[in-house]
Rosetta silent file (secondary structure, phi, psi, omega in degrees, C-alpha in Angstrom):
SEQUENCE: MADASNSARVLALIGLATIAGGVHSLVVPVHLERESGGFTIPGENEAGQSEDASRPAPSGSAEDSANDPSAADAPSAGASDETNAAQAAGAAEPAGKISLDLASRLHEKFLAGEPILFLDARNPEDFNAGHIEGALNMPHARLSGGDGLDEMALYASPGDGTLLVVYCTGGECEASEDAAILLEAAGYDNIAIMADGYDAWHDAGLPVEEPAPGAGESP
SCORE:     score description
SCORE:     0.000 S_00000001
   1 L     0.000  -32.863 -179.914   79.724   -1.527  -21.868 S_00000001
   2 H   -65.257  -43.433 -179.670   76.560    0.090  -20.400 S_00000001
   3 H   -64.642  -34.299 -179.578   74.713   -0.301  -23.660 S_00000001
   4 H   -69.789  -39.178  179.285   75.728   -3.962  -23.966 S_00000001
   5 H   -64.100  -43.534  179.486   74.555   -4.546  -20.364 S_00000001
   6 H   -64.621  -33.217 -179.729   71.205   -2.885  -20.992 S_00000001
   7 H   -68.773  -41.505  178.465   70.731   -4.881  -24.209 S_00000001
   8 H   -62.988  -39.410  179.174   71.423   -8.074  -22.343 S_00000001
   9 H   -65.349  -42.347 -179.826   68.972   -7.142  -19.613 S_00000001
  10 H   -63.717  -43.489  174.491   66.193   -6.406  -22.199 S_00000001
  11 H   -59.234  -39.198  177.221   66.787   -9.763  -23.821 S_00000001
  12 H   -63.828  -45.210  178.063   66.640  -11.500  -20.494 S_00000001
  13 H   -60.536  -42.020  179.730   63.368   -9.812  -19.685 S_00000001
  14 H   -65.097  -42.501 -178.028   61.859  -10.781  -23.044 S_00000001
  15 H   -64.964  -37.862  177.325   62.951  -14.365  -22.484 S_00000001
  16 H   -66.593  -39.915  178.845   61.388  -14.482  -19.037 S_00000001
  17 H   -64.526  -39.657  178.616   58.142  -12.952  -20.386 S_00000001
  18 H   -61.467  -48.077 -175.885   58.033  -15.588  -23.146 S_00000001
  19 H   -65.824  -41.665  178.958   58.495  -18.421  -20.656 S_00000001
  20 H   -61.503  -42.200  176.368   55.923  -16.914  -18.270 S_00000001
  21 H   -61.802  -41.313  178.723   53.413  -16.623  -21.102 S_00000001
  22 H   -64.659  -43.259  179.864   53.937  -20.205  -22.098 S_00000001
  23 H   -66.632  -35.208  179.890   53.439  -21.472  -18.523 S_00000001
  24 H   -63.454  -42.949  177.849   50.301  -19.268  -18.217 S_00000001
  25 H   -60.900  -27.976  178.870   48.835  -20.779  -21.321 S_00000001
  26 H   -78.959  -36.734  179.757   49.301  -24.222  -19.977 S_00000001
  27 H   -80.536  -41.840 -176.727   47.670  -23.371  -16.612 S_00000001
  28 L  -106.491  118.782  174.724   44.846  -21.098  -17.823 S_00000001
  29 L   -58.776  141.898  179.927   42.858  -22.473  -20.778 S_00000001
  30 L   -79.448  128.104  178.621   42.564  -20.201  -23.763 S_00000001
  31 L  -102.289  120.739  178.150   38.970  -19.014  -24.322 S_00000001
  32 L   -81.866  135.844  177.878   38.110  -18.430  -27.940 S_00000001
  33 L   -83.342  134.964 -179.239   35.758  -15.548  -28.676 S_00000001
  34 L   -92.236  131.714  178.106   32.776  -16.605  -30.741 S_00000001
  35 L   -84.334   81.816 -170.951   31.818  -14.324  -33.628 S_00000001
  36 L   -73.381  131.345  176.265   28.111  -14.592  -32.729 S_00000001
  37 L  -112.697 -161.104  178.880   25.590  -13.653  -35.413 S_00000001
  38 L   -78.838 -179.076  176.681   21.862  -13.691  -35.485 S_00000001
  39 L  -144.932  162.180 -175.650   19.656  -16.735  -35.302 S_00000001
  40 L  -118.502  129.554  175.763   16.328  -17.763  -36.806 S_00000001
  41 L   -80.705  121.082 -178.898   13.327  -18.947  -34.824 S_00000001
  42 L   -52.248  137.947  179.842   11.708  -21.902  -36.679 S_00000001
  43 L    86.766   -3.441  178.291    8.415  -20.882  -38.242 S_00000001
  44 E  -123.536  150.093 -179.379    9.448  -17.207  -38.379 S_00000001
  45 L   -90.628 -175.890 -174.778   11.139  -15.157  -41.076 S_00000001
  46 L   -66.936  -22.979 -179.671   14.062  -12.822  -40.693 S_00000001
  47 L   -76.879   -7.875 -178.938   11.808   -9.916  -39.851 S_00000001
  48 L    86.535   15.030  178.067   10.645  -11.769  -36.716 S_00000001
  49 L  -102.515  157.643  174.683    7.176  -12.421  -38.066 S_00000001
  50 E   -69.216  157.325  179.339    5.544  -15.821  -38.361 S_00000001
  51 H   -59.971  -38.717  176.725    5.679  -17.300  -41.833 S_00000001
  52 H   -64.487  -29.848 -178.213    1.927  -16.989  -42.138 S_00000001
  53 H   -72.590  -27.755 -176.470    2.171  -13.267  -41.324 S_00000001
  54 H   -79.272  -11.763 -179.718    4.604  -12.761  -44.243 S_00000001
  55 L   -82.754  148.328  177.121    2.039  -14.071  -46.731 S_00000001
  56 L   -59.969  139.891  177.174   -0.381  -11.530  -48.210 S_00000001
  57 L   -84.809  146.425 -178.917   -3.706  -11.477  -46.387 S_00000001
  58 L   -59.342  143.932  179.638   -6.903  -12.059  -48.345 S_00000001
  59 L  -143.906  176.670  177.562   -8.471   -8.770  -49.393 S_00000001
  60 L   -74.128 -159.831 -178.920  -11.118   -7.224  -51.494 S_00000001
  61 L   -69.797  162.373  175.082  -10.672   -6.091  -55.105 S_00000001
  62 H   -59.070  -33.854  179.015   -7.758   -3.948  -56.234 S_00000001
  63 H   -66.829  -39.903  177.642  -10.229   -1.079  -56.701 S_00000001
  64 H   -63.958  -36.347  178.668  -11.299   -1.310  -53.071 S_00000001
  65 H   -67.427  -40.375 -175.662   -7.708   -1.215  -51.926 S_00000001
  66 H   -68.497  -28.007  179.933   -6.925    1.803  -54.106 S_00000001
  67 L   -84.561   -2.903 -178.313   -9.949    3.660  -52.666 S_00000001
  68 L  -112.903   94.215 -174.094   -8.805    3.002  -49.124 S_00000001
  69 L   -64.525  -19.877 -177.602   -5.756    5.241  -48.359 S_00000001
  70 L   -84.731   -7.885 -179.538   -5.293    3.640  -44.975 S_00000001
  71 L   -64.835  -34.883 -176.853   -4.750    0.161  -46.424 S_00000001
  72 L   -67.230  -30.723 -175.151   -1.099    0.827  -47.230 S_00000001
  73 L   -94.447   -9.280 -178.116   -0.338    1.801  -43.667 S_00000001
  74 L   -69.048  142.437  177.289   -2.323   -0.946  -41.978 S_00000001
  75 L   -69.871  158.976 -177.931   -0.332   -3.713  -40.294 S_00000001
  76 L   -63.336  139.726 -173.265   -0.416   -7.185  -41.697 S_00000001
  77 L   -67.691  -23.895 -176.789   -3.504   -9.003  -40.590 S_00000001
  78 L   -99.760   14.443 -178.471   -1.482  -12.104  -39.617 S_00000001
  79 L   -59.458  140.218 -176.871    1.118  -10.325  -37.564 S_00000001
  80 L   -97.302  115.712  179.207    1.959  -12.330  -34.489 S_00000001
  81 H   -66.331  -32.992  177.943    1.747  -10.494  -31.181 S_00000001
  82 H   -62.538  -45.787 -179.363    3.537  -13.443  -29.452 S_00000001
  83 H   -58.734  -48.483 -176.783    6.371  -13.171  -31.922 S_00000001
  84 H   -60.833  -41.494  176.943    6.737   -9.443  -31.494 S_00000001
  85 H   -62.215  -40.676  178.086    6.818   -9.824  -27.751 S_00000001
  86 H   -61.144  -42.818 -178.418    9.418  -12.582  -27.984 S_00000001
  87 H   -63.462  -46.483 -179.750   11.624  -10.434  -30.191 S_00000001
  88 H   -63.358  -33.454 -177.888   11.321   -7.523  -27.863 S_00000001
  89 H   -69.340  -29.858 -178.646   12.174   -9.653  -24.851 S_00000001
  90 H   -96.858   -1.741 -175.133   15.490  -10.731  -26.455 S_00000001
  91 L   -67.450  -28.189 -179.461   16.419   -7.319  -27.936 S_00000001
  92 L   -76.185   -8.276 -179.152   18.339   -6.210  -24.866 S_00000001
  93 L   -88.894  152.564  177.455   20.725   -9.127  -25.050 S_00000001
  94 L   -58.482  161.050 -179.914   24.008   -9.085  -27.029 S_00000001
  95 L   -53.305  133.519  179.220   23.905  -10.635  -30.560 S_00000001
  96 L    83.041    0.058  177.810   23.412  -14.297  -30.480 S_00000001
  97 E  -119.515  149.290  179.490   22.181  -14.336  -26.853 S_00000001
  98 E  -123.486  156.293  177.262   18.661  -14.533  -25.587 S_00000001
  99 L   -79.164  168.154  175.745   16.829  -13.504  -22.449 S_00000001
 100 H   -60.230  -41.983 -176.412   15.171  -15.841  -19.979 S_00000001
 101 H   -66.429  -40.439  179.090   11.770  -14.833  -21.181 S_00000001
 102 H   -69.696  -37.195  175.762   12.485  -15.609  -24.814 S_00000001
 103 H   -59.176  -37.109  179.457   14.142  -18.866  -23.831 S_00000001
 104 H   -62.464  -46.103  179.334   11.037  -19.791  -21.955 S_00000001
 105 H   -62.596  -38.715  178.394    8.888  -19.098  -25.097 S_00000001
 106 H   -68.920  -31.999  176.721   11.259  -21.168  -27.186 S_00000001
 107 H   -67.271  -34.214  176.702   11.027  -24.013  -24.713 S_00000001
 108 H   -65.501  -39.458  176.690    7.264  -23.996  -25.185 S_00000001
 109 H   -67.285  -39.080  178.401    7.772  -24.322  -28.972 S_00000001
 110 H   -58.931  -46.252  178.153   10.314  -27.112  -28.303 S_00000001
 111 H   -65.766  -26.776  179.631    7.787  -29.036  -26.204 S_00000001
 112 L   -82.019   -2.580  177.184    5.169  -28.506  -28.943 S_00000001
 113 L   102.586    4.572  175.180    7.453  -30.255  -31.485 S_00000001
 114 L   -68.042  150.760 -179.680    9.129  -27.329  -33.220 S_00000001
 115 L   -68.159   75.799  178.163   12.691  -27.978  -34.515 S_00000001
 116 E  -133.855  140.807  175.209   14.415  -26.548  -31.385 S_00000001
 117 E  -128.343  138.533  171.973   16.877  -28.247  -29.105 S_00000001
 118 E   -99.892  126.955 -177.677   18.079  -27.245  -25.636 S_00000001
 119 E  -118.902  128.280  179.067   21.725  -28.136  -24.969 S_00000001
 120 E   -96.259  114.442 -176.718   23.247  -28.097  -21.472 S_00000001
 121 L   -92.272    6.279  179.484   26.986  -27.278  -21.693 S_00000001
 122 L   -77.683  169.707 -178.459   27.689  -27.984  -18.038 S_00000001
 123 L   -69.648  158.945 -177.773   29.573  -31.029  -16.767 S_00000001
 124 H   -59.494  -31.837 -179.921   27.653  -34.315  -16.323 S_00000001
 125 H   -63.004  -45.773  178.112   27.573  -34.037  -12.574 S_00000001
 126 H   -70.541  -35.208  177.941   25.717  -30.692  -12.699 S_00000001
 127 H   -61.778  -45.927 -179.392   23.508  -31.879  -15.508 S_00000001
 128 H   -66.472  -25.869  179.322   22.483  -34.980  -13.532 S_00000001
 129 H   -75.667  -18.836  176.382   21.727  -32.814  -10.495 S_00000001
 130 L   159.797  140.658  177.832   19.069  -30.911  -12.532 S_00000001
 131 E  -154.868  169.303 -179.379   18.594  -29.482  -16.015 S_00000001
 132 E   -63.105  137.074 -176.840   16.029  -27.875  -18.272 S_00000001
 133 L   -51.784  123.636  179.899   13.352  -30.297  -19.204 S_00000001
 134 L    84.490   -0.492 -177.035   14.261  -32.179  -22.341 S_00000001
 135 L   -75.686  155.624  177.640   17.760  -30.828  -22.639 S_00000001
 136 E  -106.550  144.503 -179.678   20.703  -32.857  -23.914 S_00000001
 137 E   -84.481  110.191 -178.643   24.015  -32.806  -22.031 S_00000001
 138 L  -130.741   63.487  175.351   26.645  -31.342  -24.474 S_00000001
 139 L   -67.530  168.647 -177.222   29.695  -30.119  -22.592 S_00000001
 140 H   -56.609  -42.567 -176.548   32.824  -29.098  -24.421 S_00000001
 141 H   -62.152  -41.880  179.684   34.530  -32.450  -23.653 S_00000001
 142 H   -62.807  -45.399 -178.705   31.737  -34.467  -25.221 S_00000001
 143 H   -63.027  -43.912 -176.629   31.599  -32.274  -28.294 S_00000001
 144 H   -75.011  -28.407  178.125   35.373  -32.242  -28.840 S_00000001
 145 H   -77.438  -15.744  175.950   35.529  -35.970  -28.269 S_00000001
 146 L   104.730  -36.415 -174.508   33.051  -36.735  -31.000 S_00000001
 147 H   -67.287  -28.398  176.086   30.438  -38.753  -29.141 S_00000001
 148 H   -64.288  -44.245  179.387   28.468  -35.610  -28.443 S_00000001
 149 H   -64.412  -36.242  176.250   28.249  -34.788  -32.137 S_00000001
 150 H   -62.398  -41.220  175.145   27.184  -38.363  -32.840 S_00000001
 151 H   -69.038  -37.520  178.075   24.295  -37.952  -30.481 S_00000001
 152 H   -56.573  -40.670 -175.852   23.446  -34.566  -31.922 S_00000001
 153 L   -61.865  -18.786  177.989   23.116  -36.143  -35.378 S_00000001
 154 L   -77.171  -16.270  179.995   20.187  -38.179  -34.047 S_00000001
 155 L  -114.481  -27.766  179.091   18.202  -35.054  -33.435 S_00000001
 156 L  -154.406  150.489  176.398   19.486  -32.447  -35.941 S_00000001
 157 L  -111.655  144.281  179.497   21.710  -32.169  -38.930 S_00000001
 158 L   -52.324  132.266  173.439   24.126  -29.325  -39.684 S_00000001
 159 L    81.923    5.028 -177.736   22.395  -26.679  -41.719 S_00000001
 160 L   -86.930   -2.127  174.183   18.830  -28.090  -41.328 S_00000001
 161 L    94.144   -3.028  175.946   17.580  -24.931  -39.533 S_00000001
 162 L   -59.246  132.195  177.993   17.094  -26.510  -36.103 S_00000001
 163 E   -84.520  125.757  178.515   17.552  -23.803  -33.429 S_00000001
 164 E  -103.661  114.888  179.811   20.086  -24.875  -30.817 S_00000001
 165 E  -100.835  113.792 -175.483   19.567  -23.052  -27.463 S_00000001
 166 E  -106.500  140.384  177.324   22.854  -23.545  -25.473 S_00000001
 167 E  -147.593  162.697  172.024   23.176  -22.747  -21.814 S_00000001
 168 L  -134.840 -142.409  178.971   25.418  -23.171  -18.819 S_00000001
 169 L   -81.998  -15.284 -179.881   25.065  -21.798  -15.300 S_00000001
 170 L    96.143 -178.440 -175.449   24.900  -18.167  -16.557 S_00000001
 171 L    65.190 -123.823 -178.317   26.840  -15.112  -15.400 S_00000001
 172 L   -82.485    0.173 -177.708   30.543  -15.509  -16.105 S_00000001
 173 L   -63.151  129.795 -175.417   30.240  -19.089  -17.321 S_00000001
 174 L  -108.355    4.381 -177.850   31.922  -19.586  -20.655 S_00000001
 175 H   -60.225  -39.242 -178.588   30.957  -23.264  -21.196 S_00000001
 176 H   -68.004  -35.566  176.870   28.055  -22.345  -23.454 S_00000001
 177 H   -66.494  -41.887 -177.709   30.261  -20.159  -25.658 S_00000001
 178 H   -67.940  -35.667  176.709   32.861  -22.876  -25.943 S_00000001
 179 H   -69.343  -36.709  179.061   30.174  -25.415  -26.883 S_00000001
 180 H   -65.471  -40.419  179.614   28.705  -23.033  -29.485 S_00000001
 181 H   -62.205  -42.028 -179.939   32.106  -22.655  -31.130 S_00000001
 182 H   -69.523  -33.786  177.996   32.508  -26.422  -31.497 S_00000001
 183 H   -71.007  -36.748  178.100   28.909  -26.751  -32.867 S_00000001
 184 H   -66.275  -45.838 -177.399   29.556  -23.993  -35.399 S_00000001
 185 H   -63.089  -26.778  176.641   32.762  -25.735  -36.493 S_00000001
 186 L   -81.538   -4.258  176.083   30.655  -28.871  -37.008 S_00000001
 187 L   105.393    0.691  175.034   28.350  -26.977  -39.320 S_00000001
 188 L   -82.248  125.218 -165.880   25.459  -26.036  -37.063 S_00000001
 189 L  -120.677    4.723  178.416   24.628  -22.444  -37.932 S_00000001
 190 L  -123.412   83.770 -169.377   21.482  -21.605  -35.969 S_00000001
 191 E  -130.138  136.718  177.883   22.544  -21.165  -32.385 S_00000001
 192 E  -129.211  135.730  175.868   21.364  -18.987  -29.541 S_00000001
 193 E   -98.242  132.874  175.676   22.937  -18.716  -26.100 S_00000001
 194 E   -82.809  110.956 -170.782   20.784  -18.301  -23.023 S_00000001
 195 L   -64.228  -40.332 -174.912   22.431  -15.471  -21.252 S_00000001
 196 L   -75.407  -29.791  176.030   21.038  -16.089  -17.742 S_00000001
 197 H    82.871 -175.860 -171.022   21.730  -19.780  -17.647 S_00000001
 198 H   -72.970  -31.993 -178.948   20.244  -22.632  -15.693 S_00000001
 199 H   -57.150  -46.273 -179.198   20.478  -21.039  -12.212 S_00000001
 200 H   -68.677  -41.347  177.821   18.090  -18.183  -13.320 S_00000001
 201 H   -60.743  -48.445  176.300   15.827  -20.675  -15.125 S_00000001
 202 H   -56.217  -49.647 -174.230   15.570  -22.869  -11.984 S_00000001
 203 H   -68.363  -24.478 -179.699   14.984  -19.907   -9.654 S_00000001
 204 L   -79.361   -4.382  178.922   12.187  -18.678  -12.067 S_00000001
 205 L    76.205   22.033 -178.914   10.314  -21.934  -11.519 S_00000001
 206 L   -81.548  166.668 -171.940   10.517  -22.954  -15.172 S_00000001
 207 L   -62.598  126.429  177.311   10.351  -26.681  -16.219 S_00000001
 208 E  -133.103  160.280  169.690   13.296  -28.705  -14.973 S_00000001
 209 E  -114.454  125.198 -179.326   14.164  -32.409  -14.606 S_00000001
 210 L  -136.967  157.383 -179.989   15.750  -33.317  -11.272 S_00000001
 211 L   -62.020  149.776  179.122   16.461  -36.591   -9.441 S_00000001
 212 L   -68.461  147.437  175.766   13.607  -37.840   -7.274 S_00000001
 213 L   -51.514  125.646 -179.300   14.108  -37.092   -3.524 S_00000001
 214 L    84.740   -0.188  179.465   16.341  -39.797   -2.070 S_00000001
 215 L   -71.291  137.439 -179.818   17.480  -41.116   -5.398 S_00000001
 216 L    88.688  -11.308 -179.469   20.961  -42.486   -5.361 S_00000001
 217 L   -81.648  144.214 -178.353   21.093  -42.813   -1.588 S_00000001
 218 L   -77.646  142.250 -178.517   22.111  -46.184   -0.227 S_00000001
 219 L   -61.502    0.000    0.000   19.469  -48.066    1.789 S_00000001
């Protein structure tokens, strides 16, 4: 009888745990982990050099090169100091994430017309209160609803190499990760997440768009 009683108790506990787990999954949204890989900065190759730097530099004759033993060890004449600094700035971040410094450099490229987009994964209220200059509002709800992807198609096509820099508030915020997962599912494969987020960007005095003082106030 004791064994039967213990078995019944174990089954009851398993049943309660199953019910509790189901309730928890309804109350607490499941966060999917993104298998983040690398990303490619437009205009640069996989080694982190500019495309011009990867091309052979003009040189003298083959005989001159052969007579100069230091030629083989010399760095490429077109190596980009800015690129190397940008790569070093992002090296400390986890794969697929970038530092504030590298994000700032990418934003300069974006403003110069490079195929880069900044996507704000926060809710519309936070976005309207202030966002990175030129960013598009692409929270999870817009992307999963479809209208966000429709707007994305106006600026970039899946697989076209455009670098998507996604951000939220930073810290423990998971909105940028969730948005990146949906973007990857839609075929966008060049994505970097700004680790520090909007708060750090704003505090650093980097370019933002905010409502004019007094905007929205009733007369």
